[in-house]
C-alpha positions as a Markdown table, in Angstrom:
| # | Residue | x | y | z |
|---|---|---|---|---|
| 1 | Met | 14.3 | 23.5 | -3.7 |
| 2 | Thr | 15.3 | 27.5 | -3.3 |
| 3 | Asp | 15.6 | 27.5 | -7.4 |
| 4 | Phe | 12.4 | 25.7 | -7.9 |
| 5 | Lys | 10.6 | 28.8 | -5.2 |
| 6 | Gln | 11.7 | 31.2 | -7.5 |
| 7 | Gln | 10.9 | 29.2 | -10.6 |
| 8 | Ala | 7.1 | 29.0 | -9.5 |
| 9 | Leu | 7.1 | 33.0 | -8.4 |
| 10 | Asp | 8.5 | 34.0 | -11.7 |
| 11 | Tyr | 6.2 | 31.5 | -13.3 |
| 12 | His | 3.0 | 33.1 | -11.7 |
| 13 | Ser | 4.4 | 37.0 | -12.0 |
| 14 | Gln | 6.1 | 36.9 | -15.5 |
| 15 | Pro | 5.2 | 38.3 | -18.0 |
| 16 | Val | 2.1 | 39.3 | -16.4 |
| 17 | Pro | 0.9 | 38.5 | -13.2 |
| 18 | Gly | -1.6 | 35.1 | -12.9 |
| 19 | Lys | -2.4 | 32.4 | -15.2 |
| 20 | Ile | -5.5 | 33.2 | -16.7 |
| 21 | Ser | -7.1 | 36.1 | -19.1 |
| 22 | Ile | -10.6 | 37.0 | -21.1 |
| 23 | Ser | -10.4 | 36.7 | -24.7 |
| 24 | Leu | -13.3 | 37.5 | -27.1 |
| 25 | Thr | -15.2 | 35.4 | -29.6 |
| 26 | Lys | -16.6 | 38.3 | -31.7 |
| 27 | Pro | -15.3 | 41.2 | -33.6 |
| 28 | Ala | -15.2 | 44.4 | -31.8 |
| 29 | Glu | -13.6 | 46.5 | -34.6 |
| 30 | Asn | -16.0 | 48.9 | -35.2 |
| 31 | Ala | -19.3 | 51.0 | -34.7 |
| 32 | Arg | -21.2 | 48.1 | -36.1 |
| 33 | Asp | -19.8 | 45.8 | -34.2 |
| 34 | Leu | -20.1 | 47.5 | -30.9 |
| 35 | Ala | -24.0 | 48.1 | -31.9 |
| 36 | Leu | -24.6 | 44.8 | -31.9 |
| 37 | Ala | -22.1 | 43.3 | -28.9 |
| 38 | Tyr | -23.9 | 46.0 | -26.2 |
| 39 | Ser | -26.3 | 48.8 | -26.9 |
| 40 | Pro | -28.7 | 48.3 | -28.8 |
| 41 | Gly | -28.1 | 45.0 | -30.1 |
| 42 | Val | -28.0 | 43.2 | -27.1 |
| 43 | Ala | -31.5 | 43.6 | -26.2 |
| 44 | Glu | -32.4 | 41.0 | -28.4 |
| 45 | Pro | -30.7 | 37.8 | -26.4 |
| 46 | Val | -31.7 | 39.9 | -23.5 |
| 47 | Arg | -35.7 | 39.4 | -24.7 |
| 48 | Glu | -35.4 | 35.8 | -25.6 |
| 49 | Ile | -33.7 | 34.8 | -22.3 |
| 50 | Ala | -36.2 | 36.7 | -20.4 |
| 51 | Ala | -38.9 | 34.4 | -22.7 |
| 52 | Asp | -37.1 | 31.1 | -22.4 |
| 53 | Pro | -33.9 | 31.0 | -19.6 |
| 54 | Asp | -32.4 | 27.8 | -22.0 |
| 55 | Asn | -31.6 | 30.4 | -24.7 |
| 56 | Ala | -28.9 | 31.3 | -22.2 |
| 57 | Tyr | -26.9 | 28.5 | -23.5 |
| 58 | Lys | -27.8 | 29.7 | -27.1 |
| 59 | Tyr | -27.1 | 33.4 | -26.9 |
| 60 | Thr | -24.1 | 33.6 | -24.0 |
| 61 | Ala | -21.1 | 31.5 | -23.0 |
| 62 | Lys | -23.0 | 29.6 | -20.3 |
| 63 | Gly | -22.7 | 26.2 | -21.7 |
| 64 | Asn | -19.1 | 26.3 | -21.7 |
| 65 | Thr | -18.1 | 28.0 | -18.3 |
| 66 | Val | -17.7 | 26.7 | -14.7 |
| 67 | Ala | -17.0 | 28.6 | -12.0 |
| 68 | Val | -14.2 | 27.6 | -9.7 |
| 69 | Ile | -15.1 | 28.4 | -5.9 |
| 70 | Ser | -13.1 | 28.3 | -2.9 |
| 71 | Asn | -13.1 | 30.0 | 0.9 |
| 72 | Gly | -9.6 | 28.8 | 1.1 |
| 73 | Thr | -10.0 | 26.6 | 4.6 |
| 74 | Ala | -8.1 | 23.7 | 2.8 |
| 75 | Ile | -5.8 | 24.7 | 0.4 |
| 76 | Leu | -3.7 | 21.9 | -1.1 |
| 77 | Gly | -1.6 | 20.5 | 1.9 |
| 78 | Leu | -1.5 | 24.1 | 3.2 |
| 79 | Gly | -4.4 | 24.6 | 5.6 |
| 80 | Asn | -6.6 | 27.4 | 6.1 |
| 81 | Leu | -5.1 | 30.4 | 4.5 |
| 82 | Gly | -8.3 | 32.2 | 3.5 |
| 83 | Pro | -9.8 | 33.0 | 0.3 |
| 84 | Leu | -7.1 | 35.5 | -1.2 |
| 85 | Ala | -4.7 | 33.0 | -0.4 |
| 86 | Ser | -6.5 | 30.2 | -2.6 |
| 87 | Lys | -6.6 | 32.4 | -5.7 |
| 88 | Pro | -3.3 | 31.0 | -7.6 |
| 89 | Val | -4.8 | 27.4 | -6.9 |
| 90 | Met | -8.3 | 28.2 | -8.5 |
| 91 | Glu | -6.6 | 30.0 | -11.4 |
| 92 | Gly | -4.4 | 27.1 | -11.9 |
| 93 | Lys | -7.9 | 25.0 | -12.1 |
| 94 | Ala | -9.1 | 27.3 | -14.7 |
| 95 | Leu | -5.6 | 26.8 | -16.7 |
| 96 | Leu | -6.5 | 23.0 | -16.7 |
| 97 | Phe | -10.0 | 23.3 | -17.4 |
| 98 | Lys | -9.3 | 25.2 | -20.3 |
| 99 | Arg | -6.1 | 23.4 | -21.5 |
| 100 | Phe | -7.4 | 20.1 | -21.5 |
| 101 | Ala | -11.0 | 20.2 | -21.8 |
| 102 | Asn | -11.3 | 23.9 | -23.9 |
| 103 | Ile | -13.7 | 24.9 | -21.0 |
| 104 | Asp | -13.6 | 28.5 | -19.6 |
| 105 | Ser | -13.3 | 29.1 | -16.1 |
| 106 | Phe | -13.8 | 32.0 | -13.7 |
| 107 | Asp | -12.2 | 31.7 | -9.9 |
| 108 | Ile | -14.0 | 33.0 | -7.8 |
| 109 | Glu | -12.7 | 33.5 | -4.0 |
| 110 | Val | -15.4 | 33.9 | -1.0 |
| 111 | Ser | -15.0 | 35.7 | 2.1 |
| 112 | His | -17.9 | 34.5 | 4.8 |
| 113 | Arg | -18.7 | 34.2 | 8.3 |
| 114 | Thr | -21.1 | 30.9 | 8.2 |
| 115 | Thr | -21.4 | 27.9 | 6.0 |
| 116 | Asp | -24.8 | 29.5 | 4.9 |
| 117 | Glu | -23.3 | 32.3 | 3.8 |
| 118 | Phe | -21.1 | 30.7 | 1.6 |
| 119 | Ile | -23.6 | 28.4 | 0.3 |
| 120 | Asn | -26.1 | 31.5 | -0.2 |
| 121 | Thr | -23.6 | 33.1 | -2.2 |
| 122 | Val | -22.8 | 30.4 | -4.4 |
| 123 | Ala | -26.6 | 29.6 | -4.9 |
| 124 | Ala | -27.3 | 33.2 | -6.0 |
| 125 | Ile | -24.6 | 33.2 | -8.7 |
| 126 | Ala | -25.0 | 29.5 | -10.2 |
| 127 | Asp | -27.1 | 30.0 | -12.9 |
| 128 | Ser | -24.4 | 32.6 | -14.5 |
| 129 | Phe | -22.3 | 29.2 | -15.3 |
| 130 | Gly | -22.7 | 26.0 | -16.4 |
| 131 | Gly | -21.3 | 24.2 | -14.0 |
| 132 | Ile | -19.7 | 24.7 | -10.4 |
| 133 | Asn | -16.5 | 23.0 | -9.2 |
| 134 | Leu | -16.0 | 23.0 | -5.7 |
| 135 | Glu | -12.6 | 23.2 | -4.3 |
| 136 | Asp | -10.2 | 23.8 | -1.1 |
| 137 | Ile | -13.0 | 23.6 | 1.3 |
| 138 | Lys | -12.1 | 21.8 | 4.6 |
| 139 | Ala | -14.5 | 18.8 | 6.1 |
| 140 | Pro | -16.9 | 18.7 | 7.4 |
| 141 | Glu | -18.2 | 21.7 | 6.0 |
| 142 | Cys | -17.5 | 20.7 | 2.7 |
| 143 | Phe | -20.1 | 18.0 | 2.2 |
| 144 | Glu | -22.9 | 20.1 | 4.2 |
| 145 | Ile | -22.1 | 22.7 | 1.2 |
| 146 | Glu | -22.1 | 20.6 | -1.3 |
| 147 | Gln | -25.2 | 18.7 | -0.5 |
| 148 | Glu | -27.2 | 21.7 | 0.1 |
| 149 | Leu | -25.6 | 23.6 | -3.3 |
| 150 | Lys | -26.9 | 20.2 | -5.2 |
| 151 | Arg | -30.2 | 20.9 | -3.6 |
| 152 | Arg | -30.9 | 24.1 | -4.7 |
| 153 | Cys | -28.9 | 24.8 | -7.7 |
| 154 | Lys | -30.0 | 23.8 | -11.4 |
| 155 | Val | -26.4 | 22.9 | -12.5 |
| 156 | Pro | -24.2 | 20.6 | -12.0 |
| 157 | Ile | -22.1 | 20.8 | -8.3 |
| 158 | Phe | -18.7 | 18.6 | -8.1 |
| 159 | His | -16.3 | 19.0 | -5.0 |
| 160 | Asp | -13.5 | 17.9 | -7.0 |
| 161 | Asp | -11.1 | 17.0 | -3.7 |
| 162 | Gln | -13.9 | 14.7 | -3.1 |
| 163 | His | -15.2 | 13.0 | -5.8 |
| 164 | Gly | -12.3 | 13.8 | -8.6 |
| 165 | Thr | -9.5 | 12.2 | -6.0 |
| 166 | Ala | -12.3 | 9.2 | -5.7 |
| 167 | Ile | -12.6 | 8.7 | -9.6 |
| 168 | Val | -8.9 | 8.7 | -10.3 |
| 169 | Thr | -8.3 | 6.3 | -7.1 |
| 170 | Ala | -11.1 | 3.9 | -8.2 |
| 171 | Ala | -9.6 | 3.7 | -11.6 |
| 172 | Gly | -6.2 | 3.1 | -10.5 |
| 173 | Met | -7.3 | 0.7 | -7.3 |
| 174 | Leu | -9.2 | -1.5 | -9.9 |
| 175 | Asn | -6.6 | -2.0 | -12.5 |
| 176 | Ala | -3.9 | -2.6 | -9.8 |
| 177 | Leu | -6.3 | -5.3 | -8.1 |
| 178 | Glu | -6.9 | -7.1 | -11.4 |
| 179 | Ile | -2.8 | -6.9 | -12.1 |
| 180 | Gln | -2.6 | -8.8 | -8.5 |
| 181 | Gly | -5.3 | -11.3 | -9.0 |
| 182 | Lys | -7.7 | -9.9 | -6.5 |
| 183 | Asn | -11.3 | -9.1 | -6.6 |
| 184 | Leu | -12.2 | -5.6 | -4.6 |
| 185 | Pro | -15.3 | -7.1 | -2.8 |
| 186 | Asp | -12.9 | -9.6 | -1.3 |
| 187 | Cys | -10.4 | -7.0 | -0.2 |
| 188 | Thr | -9.7 | -5.7 | 3.7 |
| 189 | Ile | -9.0 | -1.9 | 2.9 |
| 190 | Val | -7.3 | 0.6 | 5.3 |
| 191 | Cys | -7.8 | 4.0 | 4.8 |
| 192 | Leu | -5.4 | 6.4 | 6.7 |
| 193 | Gly | -7.2 | 9.7 | 6.7 |
| 194 | Ala | -10.9 | 10.7 | 7.2 |
| 195 | Gly | -11.3 | 13.6 | 5.7 |
| 196 | Ala | -13.1 | 14.6 | 2.2 |
| 197 | Ala | -11.2 | 12.6 | 0.1 |
| 198 | Ala | -11.1 | 9.6 | 2.3 |
| 199 | Ile | -14.7 | 9.5 | 2.9 |
| 200 | Ala | -15.6 | 9.7 | -1.0 |
| 201 | Cys | -12.9 | 7.4 | -1.4 |
| 202 | Met | -14.2 | 4.9 | 0.2 |
| 203 | Glu | -17.8 | 5.6 | -0.7 |
| 204 | Leu | -17.1 | 5.3 | -4.4 |
| 205 | Leu | -15.1 | 2.1 | -3.9 |
| 206 | Ile | -18.3 | 0.9 | -1.9 |
| 207 | Lys | -20.3 | 1.9 | -5.3 |
| 208 | Cys | -17.5 | 0.1 | -7.3 |
| 209 | Gly | -18.3 | -3.3 | -5.3 |
| 210 | Ala | -16.2 | -2.9 | -2.1 |
| 211 | Gln | -17.6 | -4.4 | 1.5 |
| 212 | Arg | -18.0 | -1.7 | 4.0 |
| 213 | Glu | -17.4 | -3.8 | 6.7 |
| 214 | Arg | -14.0 | -4.5 | 5.1 |
| 215 | Ile | -13.2 | -1.2 | 5.2 |
| 216 | Tyr | -11.1 | 0.2 | 8.1 |
| 217 | Met | -10.7 | 4.2 | 8.3 |
| 218 | Leu | -8.3 | 5.7 | 10.8 |
| 219 | Asp | -8.4 | 9.7 | 12.1 |
| 220 | Arg | -6.0 | 11.6 | 14.3 |
| 221 | Lys | -7.0 | 9.2 | 17.4 |
| 222 | Gly | -7.0 | 5.8 | 15.5 |
| 223 | Val | -9.7 | 3.0 | 14.3 |
| 224 | Ile | -12.9 | 4.8 | 13.8 |
| 225 | His | -15.2 | 2.1 | 15.7 |
| 226 | Thr | -18.6 | 2.3 | 17.2 |
| 227 | Arg | -17.8 | 2.6 | 20.6 |
| 228 | Arg | -16.3 | 6.2 | 20.0 |
| 229 | Asp | -18.5 | 9.1 | 20.6 |
| 230 | Asp | -16.7 | 11.8 | 19.3 |
| 231 | Leu | -17.3 | 11.2 | 15.2 |
| 232 | Asn | -19.3 | 13.2 | 13.3 |
| 233 | Glu | -22.1 | 11.9 | 11.0 |
| 234 | Tyr | -19.4 | 11.3 | 8.1 |
| 235 | Lys | -17.0 | 9.4 | 9.9 |
| 236 | Glu | -19.9 | 7.4 | 11.7 |
| 237 | Leu | -20.7 | 5.8 | 8.3 |
| 238 | Phe | -17.4 | 3.9 | 8.8 |
| 239 | Ala | -17.5 | 3.0 | 12.3 |
| 240 | Asn | -16.4 | -0.7 | 12.4 |
| 241 | Asn | -17.6 | -2.8 | 14.9 |
| 242 | Thr | -14.2 | -4.3 | 16.1 |
| 243 | Asp | -11.7 | -4.5 | 18.9 |
| 244 | Lys | -8.6 | -3.1 | 16.6 |
| 245 | Arg | -7.4 | 0.3 | 17.7 |
| 246 | Thr | -3.9 | 1.0 | 15.5 |
| 247 | Leu | -2.8 | 1.0 | 12.3 |
| 248 | Glu | -0.3 | -2.0 | 12.9 |
| 249 | Asp | -4.1 | -3.5 | 14.3 |
| 250 | Val | -6.2 | -3.0 | 11.0 |
| 251 | Ile | -3.2 | -3.5 | 8.2 |
| 252 | Thr | -2.1 | -6.8 | 9.2 |
| 253 | Gly | -3.5 | -9.3 | 6.6 |
| 254 | Ala | -5.2 | -6.1 | 4.7 |
| 255 | Asp | -5.1 | -6.4 | 0.9 |
| 256 | Val | -5.0 | -2.2 | 0.5 |
| 257 | Phe | -3.8 | 0.6 | 1.9 |
| 258 | Val | -5.2 | 4.2 | 1.0 |
| 259 | Gly | -3.5 | 7.2 | 2.5 |
| 260 | Val | -4.8 | 10.6 | 2.1 |
| 261 | Ser | -3.3 | 11.6 | 5.5 |
| 262 | Gly | 0.5 | 13.1 | 5.8 |
| 263 | Ala | 3.8 | 11.9 | 5.3 |
| 264 | Asn | 5.5 | 9.3 | 6.7 |
| 265 | Leu | 2.7 | 7.4 | 8.5 |
| 266 | Leu | 3.1 | 4.0 | 7.3 |
| 267 | Ser | 6.4 | 2.6 | 8.5 |
| 268 | Pro | 8.1 | -0.4 | 6.7 |
| 269 | Glu | 7.0 | -2.6 | 9.6 |
| 270 | Ala | 3.5 | -2.1 | 9.1 |
| 271 | Leu | 3.7 | -2.3 | 4.9 |
| 272 | Lys | 5.2 | -6.2 | 6.2 |
| 273 | Leu | 2.1 | -7.1 | 7.7 |
| 274 | Met | 0.0 | -6.6 | 4.7 |
| 275 | Ala | -1.4 | -9.9 | 2.8 |
| 276 | Pro | 0.7 | -11.3 | -0.2 |
| 277 | Asn | 0.3 | -9.2 | -3.2 |
| 278 | Pro | -1.1 | -5.8 | -1.5 |
| 279 | Val | -1.6 | -2.5 | -3.5 |
| 280 | Val | -0.5 | 1.1 | -1.6 |
| 281 | Phe | -1.9 | 4.1 | -2.6 |
| 282 | Ala | 0.2 | 6.7 | -0.4 |
| 283 | Cys | -1.2 | 9.9 | -1.8 |
| 284 | Ser | -0.3 | 12.8 | 1.0 |
| 285 | Asn | 1.6 | 15.5 | -1.0 |
| 286 | Pro | 4.1 | 16.5 | -1.6 |
| 287 | Asp | 5.4 | 13.7 | 1.0 |
| 288 | Pro | 3.7 | 10.1 | 0.6 |
| 289 | Glu | 3.0 | 7.9 | 3.8 |
| 290 | Ile | 5.9 | 6.4 | 2.6 |
| 291 | Lys | 7.9 | 6.7 | -0.1 |
| 292 | Pro | 7.9 | 4.2 | -2.9 |
| 293 | Glu | 11.8 | 3.3 | -2.8 |
| 294 | Leu | 11.4 | 2.3 | 0.5 |
| 295 | Ala | 7.7 | 0.8 | 0.0 |
| 296 | Leu | 9.5 | -1.5 | -2.6 |
| 297 | Lys | 12.6 | -2.3 | -0.9 |
| 298 | Glu | 10.7 | -3.7 | 1.9 |
| 299 | Arg | 7.7 | -5.6 | -0.5 |
| 300 | Asp | 8.6 | -7.0 | -4.2 |
| 301 | Asp | 5.2 | -8.0 | -4.6 |
| 302 | Leu | 3.5 | -4.4 | -4.2 |
| 303 | Ile | 1.8 | -2.1 | -6.2 |
| 304 | Met | 2.4 | 1.3 | -5.4 |
| 305 | Ala | 1.0 | 4.6 | -6.3 |
| 306 | Thr | 1.5 | 8.1 | -5.2 |
| 307 | Gly | 0.1 | 11.8 | -5.8 |
| 308 | Arg | 3.5 | 12.8 | -7.0 |
| 309 | Ser | 4.5 | 13.1 | -10.8 |
| 310 | Asp | 8.2 | 12.5 | -10.6 |
| 311 | Tyr | 7.0 | 8.4 | -9.5 |
| 312 | Pro | 5.1 | 6.0 | -11.7 |
| 313 | Asn | 1.4 | 5.9 | -11.0 |
| 314 | Gln | 0.5 | 9.5 | -10.0 |
| 315 | Val | -3.1 | 9.9 | -8.8 |
| 316 | Asn | -3.7 | 13.0 | -10.2 |
| 317 | Asn | -7.4 | 15.0 | -10.4 |
| 318 | Val | -6.5 | 16.0 | -13.8 |
| 319 | Leu | -7.4 | 13.1 | -15.3 |
| 320 | Cys | -10.9 | 13.4 | -14.3 |
| 321 | Phe | -12.2 | 16.9 | -13.5 |
| 322 | Pro | -11.8 | 18.4 | -16.8 |
| 323 | Phe | -13.5 | 15.5 | -18.8 |
| 324 | Ile | -16.4 | 15.0 | -16.8 |
| 325 | Phe | -17.3 | 18.5 | -16.9 |
| 326 | Arg | -16.9 | 18.2 | -20.3 |
| 327 | Gly | -19.2 | 15.5 | -20.1 |
| 328 | Ala | -21.9 | 17.2 | -18.2 |
| 329 | Leu | -21.7 | 20.7 | -20.1 |
| 330 | Asp | -21.8 | 18.7 | -23.6 |
| 331 | Val | -25.4 | 17.5 | -22.7 |
| 332 | Arg | -26.6 | 20.2 | -20.4 |
| 333 | Ala | -26.5 | 17.7 | -17.5 |
| 334 | Thr | -28.5 | 18.7 | -14.4 |
| 335 | Ser | -26.4 | 17.3 | -11.7 |
| 336 | Ile | -23.1 | 14.7 | -11.8 |
| 337 | Asn | -24.7 | 11.6 | -10.7 |
| 338 | Asp | -23.3 | 8.3 | -9.4 |
| 339 | Glu | -23.7 | 7.1 | -12.6 |
| 340 | Met | -21.7 | 9.8 | -14.3 |
| 341 | Lys | -18.6 | 8.9 | -11.5 |
| 342 | Val | -18.5 | 5.1 | -12.0 |
| 343 | Ala | -18.6 | 6.0 | -15.7 |
| 344 | Ala | -15.7 | 8.0 | -15.5 |
| 345 | Val | -14.1 | 5.1 | -13.3 |
| 346 | Glu | -14.4 | 2.6 | -16.3 |
| 347 | Ala | -13.2 | 5.3 | -18.9 |
| 348 | Ile | -9.6 | 6.5 | -17.3 |
| 349 | Arg | -9.4 | 2.4 | -16.1 |
| 350 | Ser | -9.9 | 0.8 | -19.6 |
| 351 | Leu | -7.2 | 3.5 | -21.4 |
| 352 | Ala | -4.9 | 2.5 | -19.4 |
| 353 | Lys | -5.1 | -1.4 | -20.9 |
| 354 | Glu | -4.3 | 0.4 | -24.5 |
| 355 | Pro | -1.3 | 0.8 | -26.6 |
| 356 | Val | 0.1 | 4.2 | -25.6 |
| 357 | Pro | 1.0 | 6.5 | -28.4 |
| 358 | Ala | 4.4 | 8.0 | -29.0 |
| 359 | Glu | 3.5 | 11.4 | -27.9 |
| 360 | Val | 2.0 | 10.3 | -24.4 |
| 361 | Leu | 5.4 | 8.7 | -24.0 |
| 362 | Lys | 7.4 | 11.8 | -25.3 |
| 363 | Ser | 5.4 | 13.7 | -23.0 |
| 364 | Ala | 6.1 | 11.5 | -20.0 |
| 365 | Gly | 9.6 | 11.5 | -20.6 |
| 366 | Val | 10.0 | 7.4 | -21.4 |
| 367 | Asp | 10.4 | 5.3 | -23.9 |
| 368 | Glu | 7.7 | 2.4 | -23.4 |
| 369 | Leu | 4.4 | 1.7 | -21.4 |
| 370 | Glu | 2.8 | -0.9 | -20.9 |
| 371 | Phe | -0.4 | -2.1 | -18.7 |
| 372 | Gly | 0.8 | -3.7 | -15.5 |
| 373 | Pro | 2.5 | -2.3 | -11.9 |
| 374 | Gln | 4.4 | 0.6 | -13.2 |
| 375 | Tyr | 1.2 | 1.7 | -15.4 |
| 376 | Ile | -2.1 | 1.2 | -14.0 |
| 377 | Ile | -3.4 | 4.8 | -14.9 |
| 378 | Pro | -3.2 | 6.5 | -18.1 |
| 379 | Lys | -0.9 | 9.9 | -17.9 |
| 380 | Pro | -2.3 | 13.3 | -17.5 |
| 381 | Met | -1.4 | 14.4 | -21.0 |
| 382 | Asp | -2.9 | 11.7 | -22.7 |
| 383 | Pro | -4.8 | 13.4 | -25.2 |
| 384 | Arg | -7.3 | 10.3 | -25.5 |
| 385 | Leu | -8.8 | 11.2 | -22.1 |
| 386 | Leu | -10.7 | 14.0 | -23.2 |
| 387 | Asp | -12.7 | 11.9 | -25.8 |
| 388 | Lys | -13.1 | 8.9 | -23.8 |
| 389 | Val | -14.1 | 9.9 | -20.7 |
| 390 | Ala | -16.0 | 12.7 | -21.8 |
| 391 | Lys | -18.0 | 10.7 | -23.9 |
| 392 | Ala | -18.5 | 8.2 | -21.4 |
| 393 | Val | -19.9 | 10.6 | -18.6 |
| 394 | Ala | -22.2 | 12.5 | -21.2 |
| 395 | Gln | -23.5 | 8.9 | -22.3 |
| 396 | Ala | -24.3 | 8.0 | -18.6 |
| 397 | Ala | -26.0 | 11.3 | -18.0 |
| 398 | Val | -28.0 | 11.0 | -20.8 |
| 399 | Asp | -28.7 | 6.9 | -19.5 |
| 400 | Ser | -29.5 | 8.2 | -16.0 |
| 401 | Gly | -31.7 | 11.4 | -17.0 |
| 402 | Val | -30.1 | 14.0 | -16.1 |
| 403 | Ala | -29.2 | 15.4 | -19.4 |
| 404 | Gln | -31.1 | 18.0 | -21.1 |
| 405 | Ile | -29.8 | 17.5 | -24.4 |
| 406 | Pro | -28.8 | 14.3 | -26.4 |
| 407 | Leu | -25.7 | 13.3 | -26.6 |
| 408 | Ala | -24.2 | 14.8 | -30.3 |
| 409 | Lys | -23.3 | 11.8 | -32.8 |
């Protein structure tokens, strides 16, 4: 672990600090180049954009840029460490945007005293970009921030901790249930955790067919039920009219467990109480709610996923966010709506059923991958994700009326 810590610090500091830089797309080698790039030539696109703001897509990089914005209140699993401490993570998101979808990103870390100040800051700069990726903002403020920015901004607003996690979770879940011979509308689901990711995951599963009344959500105080008087408006959506109060109560006979909470919170004894052929997504990082080797020792009829790359079935947001933004940018979508999210779910899950190319096997360090209990979602390095997911998202944007230009053939 000490060696890995030093490797990580060296990676971020050498040969130059940070993970991203700016490169030029036009020549700047002589006086004429500079005259075109800046004064007086730059005045011409300025006039064109002033006459028609859409010309910003023609004469600037706006159409291929995303701002990755955080206030540092929920950094990975590290908590509220402040805006500047979030910068390595935001640079990391920018790296992933470029690596997987050739999208240029700018990381922006915002200091503020109130939620309104954060919203006003982001709204004031939003038009400079093709889209806004919100990141590492704690609940419940993240819900208010995203909703208000979606109302005020003309470009797509996407809180990846919510919706990216939900999309990849839903894709893997639908495939796992298919393998287990179960239908989502018939399943009883236990969700341990009630933050941004948990609520978004459950809402998207509902859009995919899950029944709200069959979802039991737990926070630090236990089951979220209708007789509690300490729930915010987002938790209230999952208040179940039940006498059950503990994880053991609700997991008895459950088909699905989704963990977005903390390490080692699902005991082997609780796992044994689940229905035959259960599905367990233990996605707490870096340590899952139950270790796969322990879970599979207790239940050989289990399909399991985690958030870790060293186990099969990694629930990884990189399967989604670069490509959903690629699709949105390609048709100048004004928002990322539910239709686009469901399209991403279907595209991701269908790719897992296709033969896996040799280059993906090599990057994953395995000899074979075949749709089944150990392979329910694609590997992050699968190059087919870009074309398949981005096109599905773009087409959904066109079909749902939020695209401003047609999808290129």
